[in-house]
N, C-alpha and C positions, 0 to 999 in steps of 0.2 A: 890703149887702155881696154879694159874688159867690161866696162859698164854697158848697160843697155837702155833703150827707151821703152816706156810702157805705153800701150795704146788700148783703148776700148775698140773692140771689133764687133760690129753689128750691121747686118744686112749688107755685107760686102764693103763697108766703109771703115776707115781707121781714124780715130780721134786721139790725138796725143794727150796722155794723162800727165806724164812726168819724164823729164830727160835725165840722163846720167844716173840711172837706177843701179844701186849696188846690192840691195837686199830685197827679196820678194818673200814675204812671210804669210802663207795662207793660214786662216783659222776658220772657225765655224761660220762666221758672219761675212767674211770677205777676205780681202788681201791688204796687207800693209806693205807699202812701198817706201824705201828709204834711199835717198840719193847720196852720192859721194860727198855732198855738201852738208849732210845732216837733215835736209828737208824730209818730212814724213807726210804721207797721205794714206788714208784708209779708204778703200773703194769696195763697194758691194758688188760681188761677182765672183767668177771663178776663172782659172787659167784656161784659155781657149787653145793656145799653142805657143810655141817658142820658135824663133828663128835665130839660132845661135850664131850662124855666120854673119847675119845682118844685124845682130845685137838688138833684137826686138822681142818684147814680151807682149802677147796679145791676150787681153782679158775680155771675157764675155760678161756684160753687165747683168746683174740679177734682175 
């Protein structure tokens, strides 16, 4: 499968936000994450980096 896991990345540590993320939708106030199961979360922050081979999305908290 092609879904990823989303993590907060701060001071060199990674904290899992959501597994099996299918959609990452940025807007002015943060990022909306949607899983393959329909679960949704809105987090305040911006995309720090992506590791496509490892299926990881790193978000820097606001």
